[in-house]
C-alpha positions as a printed Julia matrix, in Angstrom:
333×3 Matrix{Float64}:
 40.76  26.04    5.92
 37.05  26.06    5.09
 35.06  23.29    3.1
 32.09  24.51    0.84
 29.83  21.94   -0.63
 27.67  22.69   -3.52
 29.97  25.72   -4.8
 28.69  25.02   -8.08
 25.41  26.35   -6.76
 23.9   29.37   -6.46
 23.85  29.58   -2.6
 27.21  28.06   -2.96
 28.83  30.35   -5.8
 27.79  33.41   -3.68
 29.01  31.87   -0.48
 32.51  31.24   -1.79
 32.63  34.93   -2.97
 31.84  36.24    0.65
 34.27  33.86    1.98
 37.29  34.84   -0.37
 36.36  38.66   -0.11
 36.64  38.28    3.54
 40.16  36.61    3.67
 39.05  32.84    4.04
 41.17  29.75    2.46
 38.55  27.9     0.89
 38.22  24.34   -0.56
 35.17  23.6    -2.88
 34.22  20.36   -4.1
 32.59  19.79   -7.57
 31.01  16.86   -9.36
 31.11  17.96  -12.95
 34.07  20.2   -13.89
 31.83  21.8   -16.4
 29.49  23.2   -13.45
 32.59  25.02  -12.3
 31.93  27.52  -14.9
 28.91  28.84  -13.5
 30.72  29.83  -10.46
 33.19  31.49  -12.32
 30.6   33.39  -14.28
 29.11  34.26  -10.67
 32.35  35.89   -9.98
 32.79  37.6   -13.31
 29.5   39.31  -12.68
 30.52  40.77   -9.85
 33.66  42.17  -11.05
 35.64  39.74   -9.02
 36.87  37.32  -11.46
 40.75  37.39   -9.87
 39.1   35.87   -6.57
 37.89  32.91   -8.56
 41.62  31.67   -8.8
 41.67  31.76   -5.07
 39.25  28.74   -4.68
 40.79  25.02   -3.88
 38.74  22.94   -6.17
 38.51  19.14   -5.47
 36.57  16.69   -7.48
 34.34  14.8    -4.82
 31.0   13.96   -3.95
 28.59  13.9    -0.79
 27.82  10.19   -1.69
 31.31   9.15   -2.12
 33.14   8.39    1.04
 36.69   7.89   -0.28
 36.7   11.17   -2.17
 35.47  12.99    1.55
 38.49  11.66    2.89
 40.67  13.63    0.82
 38.16  16.7     0.65
 38.27  16.98    4.82
 42.14  16.92    4.85
 43.2   20.17    6.7
 39.34  21.17    7.22
 38.27  23.29   10.12
 34.96  24.77    9.27
 32.37  23.4     6.83
 29.5   24.79    4.95
 27.06  22.22    3.34
 25.2   23.9     0.86
 25.12  20.76   -1.84
 21.43  19.8    -2.16
 18.86  18.19   -4.78
 15.99  20.31   -5.24
 12.98  18.67   -6.99
  9.36  18.53   -6.42
  8.68  16.1    -9.18
  7.38  12.58   -7.37
  9.96  10.87   -9.62
 12.87  12.07   -7.74
 11.52  11.05   -4.38
 14.4    8.47   -3.94
 17.32  10.66   -5.3
 16.19  13.25   -2.86
 16.4   11.1     0.16
 19.79   9.66   -1.22
 21.35  13.18   -1.58
 19.75  15.27    0.84
 19.93  12.76    4.14
 22.61  10.23    3.2
 25.0   13.13    1.65
 24.12  15.28    4.92
 24.78  12.22    7.19
 28.4   11.37    5.46
 28.9   15.04    6.07
 28.43  15.27    9.23
 30.11  12.08   10.37
 33.08  13.28    8.54
 32.99  16.37   10.54
 32.89  14.47   13.6
 35.39  12.21   13.08
 38.16  14.77   11.46
 37.17  17.36   14.25
 35.62  20.24   12.42
 35.0   23.33   14.88
 31.56  24.05   13.06
 29.52  23.2    10.67
 26.68  25.18    8.8
 24.15  23.56    7.19
 21.85  25.42    4.42
 18.24  23.82    4.87
 15.08  25.45    3.93
 11.83  26.84    5.24
 10.19  23.56    3.75
 11.96  21.75    6.92
 10.21  23.79    9.07
  6.9   22.89   11.01
  3.21  22.91   10.51
  1.39  26.07   12.01
 -1.46  25.08   14.2
 -4.92  26.7    14.3
 -4.05  29.29   17.29
 -0.59  30.3    15.33
 -0.15  33.17   13.03
  3.85  32.64   11.91
  5.81  29.69   11.7
  8.93  29.5    13.29
 12.03  27.66   14.37
  9.88  26.11   17.52
  6.98  25.21   15.07
  6.45  21.43   15.51
  6.55  19.09   12.62
  3.46  17.32   11.88
  4.14  13.99   10.42
  0.21  13.33    9.56
  0.06  16.32    7.53
  1.03  16.02    3.72
  4.76  17.47    2.67
  6.62  17.31   -0.44
  9.12  15.05   -0.71
 11.66  17.82   -0.89
 10.44  19.04    2.37
 10.79  15.36    4.39
 14.4   14.74    2.81
 15.41  18.43    4.29
 13.62  17.55    7.39
 15.47  14.46    7.43
 18.78  16.11    6.85
 18.04  18.51    9.59
 17.8   15.28   11.81
 21.12  14.08   10.66
 22.88  17.42   11.57
 21.15  17.56   14.77
 22.11  13.68   15.96
 25.76  15.16   15.29
 25.18  17.73   17.96
 24.44  15.0    20.61
 27.78  13.48   19.28
 29.62  16.72   19.92
 29.66  18.75   17.02
 29.02  22.38   17.12
 26.3   23.4    14.31
 24.14  25.93   12.86
 21.23  25.46   10.74
 19.81  28.06    8.3
 16.5   27.96    6.99
 15.76  30.66    3.86
 12.86  31.02    2.4
 12.64  31.29   -1.6
 16.02  32.91   -2.31
 16.31  35.09   -4.78
 19.87  36.35   -6.56
 20.2   38.8    -9.49
 18.29  38.93  -12.76
 21.63  38.24  -14.37
 22.35  35.82  -12.23
 18.99  33.8   -13.73
 21.12  32.95  -17.15
 23.99  31.07  -15.28
 21.32  29.09  -13.16
 17.92  28.95  -15.09
 16.61  26.58  -12.07
 14.7   27.2    -8.8
 13.75  30.75   -8.04
 15.67  31.95  -11.29
 12.62  30.57  -13.16
 10.38  33.33  -11.75
 12.54  35.43  -13.79
 12.72  33.61  -16.87
  8.93  32.97  -16.65
  7.88  36.53  -16.33
 10.38  37.77  -19.15
  8.95  35.04  -21.3
  5.45  36.37  -20.87
  3.98  34.8   -17.75
  0.25  35.59  -18.01
 -1.47  34.73  -14.72
 -0.68  35.09  -11.05
 -1.52  33.41   -7.6
 -2.5   35.26   -4.32
 -0.44  32.7    -1.74
  2.47  33.98   -0.22
  5.87  33.14    1.3
  9.07  34.24    2.55
 11.54  35.67    0.39
 15.45  36.4     1.03
 18.12  37.81   -1.27
 21.21  35.57   -1.74
 23.45  38.07   -0.53
 21.53  38.12    3.08
 21.88  34.26    3.26
 25.46  34.31    2.51
 26.23  37.09    4.67
 24.36  35.93    7.8
 25.98  32.1     7.29
 29.28  33.89    7.64
 28.35  36.0    10.62
 26.9   33.07   12.51
 29.86  30.84   12.1
 32.34  33.41   13.21
 30.21  34.1    16.45
 30.09  32.27   19.56
 26.63  31.09   18.6
 26.0   27.41   18.22
 23.49  24.3    17.92
 20.62  26.58   16.79
 18.61  26.88   13.56
 17.38  30.22   11.99
 14.55  31.18    9.21
 16.14  33.4     7.11
 13.24  35.83    5.47
 13.26  39.36    4.71
  9.72  39.52    4.06
  6.52  37.71    3.4
  5.39  38.4    -0.03
  2.11  37.55   -2.02
  3.08  36.2    -5.61
  1.58  38.41   -7.68
  3.77  41.26   -6.13
  6.96  39.64   -6.39
  6.01  38.65  -10.53
  4.85  42.63  -10.68
  8.29  43.8    -9.49
 10.24  41.6   -11.83
  8.02  42.36  -14.74
  8.45  46.41  -13.9
 12.24  45.79  -13.85
 12.34  43.92  -17.04
 10.16  46.19  -18.52
  7.2   43.48  -19.54
  3.6   43.24  -19.44
  2.88  41.98  -15.74
  0.92  38.8   -15.37
 -2.82  39.76  -15.74
 -5.37  36.51  -14.89
 -5.51  35.28  -11.34
 -5.28  31.64  -11.21
 -7.06  30.37   -8.2
 -6.65  27.3    -6.47
 -8.94  25.35   -8.47
 -7.49  26.06  -11.81
 -3.64  25.34  -10.17
 -5.01  21.93   -9.54
 -6.14  21.58  -12.78
 -2.71  22.45  -14.41
 -0.79  19.95  -11.86
 -3.47  17.2   -13.17
 -2.75  18.14  -17.0
  0.8   18.9   -16.46
  1.13  15.29  -14.9
 -0.86  13.59  -17.75
  1.19  15.2   -20.51
  4.42  14.25  -18.91
  3.3   10.42  -18.49
  2.56  10.76  -22.5
  5.45  12.59  -23.87
  7.97  11.31  -21.32
  8.82  14.8   -20.46
 10.15  16.3   -16.76
  7.29  17.91  -14.84
  6.66  21.23  -14.83
  4.06  21.44  -12.17
  3.15  19.41   -9.3
  0.88  18.97   -6.36
  3.23  20.48   -4.38
  4.1   23.26   -6.32
  0.33  24.03   -7.02
 -0.14  23.85   -3.19
  2.31  26.17   -2.45
  1.43  28.83   -5.04
 -1.89  29.33   -3.38
 -0.91  29.0     0.04
 -0.45  31.85    2.63
  2.34  30.87    4.52
  3.95  33.45    7.11
  7.33  32.86    8.83
  8.99  34.6    11.18
 12.56  36.14   11.21
 13.02  37.58   14.73
 15.18  35.02   16.13
 17.96  35.9    13.93
 17.15  39.63   14.05
 17.41  39.45   17.88
 20.64  37.24   17.74
 22.69  39.1    15.36
 20.55  42.51   14.77
 20.19  41.86   10.94
 18.6   44.05    8.58
 17.31  42.31    5.87
 17.59  43.79    2.24
 14.01  44.92    0.79
 13.56  42.02   -1.81
 11.7   44.52   -4.33
 14.5   47.25   -4.01
 16.76  44.31   -4.38
 15.6   43.19   -7.61
 15.54  46.81   -9.1
 19.33  47.74   -7.62
 20.9   44.64   -9.13
 18.83  44.18  -12.32
 21.6   45.74  -14.47
 25.2   44.31  -12.7
């Protein structure tokens, strides 16, 4: 049997669908029964509502050891997708506890229960810091602790260290470092957080764009590659998963075209973005609101990071879905 954490999240829900479509016997854990409905909605979106009933759901928490004891009964393979995603400095403790301590619990149980293979969904945020003589960030790029990193990046890097520690103790693993994960536009109505905010903000009339760039990948590619790697003989490796490096303006324009709304018209330069995160910090403090923009997200919006996907293409012969075409083709699911 396969165990999936984070099964009520965007990646986890799509992974569950892919696993069941491929005949896997799957158990998924949840903390809040209400969130299970989100996964059911994803299955319904793809016309696979009947397959949802094949999931063995179990209430458990990666931070609650007794519940994991039950969750691991009869498990042979693990996909660890559960994580806290936040760039708000106020969430630092929660990020470290969920992403690092939670992952440590998962690998410790995997070692104790003799799990055959463990897949960890990490992030490109946990990859290294490019040197002046380098062009692309790869799986081998060194992490520089002297450079500034978001709390989220630090927590995912720390989680990876727990997974690599488990390798030294005998656990076979795969680490995936996906870029910004895009799902279908209809899915954004189910998950109005993370990358889904791109769709929502454009639909609501986002007026400005930035010229920063990063790696993007479809959720379909992420779950397909995870499954293929877990079925392969490849082990104890990490892989960057991006279809392409895309300028934020271009991805926003594609979304606007599909939604038939106005494209963002004004260029927000680094000075303007830095002004915004400072103003947002003041506003959120005065009115006790959750941060909409932080220093980390502002910097990311104008940073021009390039990531290489050559390793996964070489390992599996992977052909990624074109992100722009993916958005267009799946807009009317």
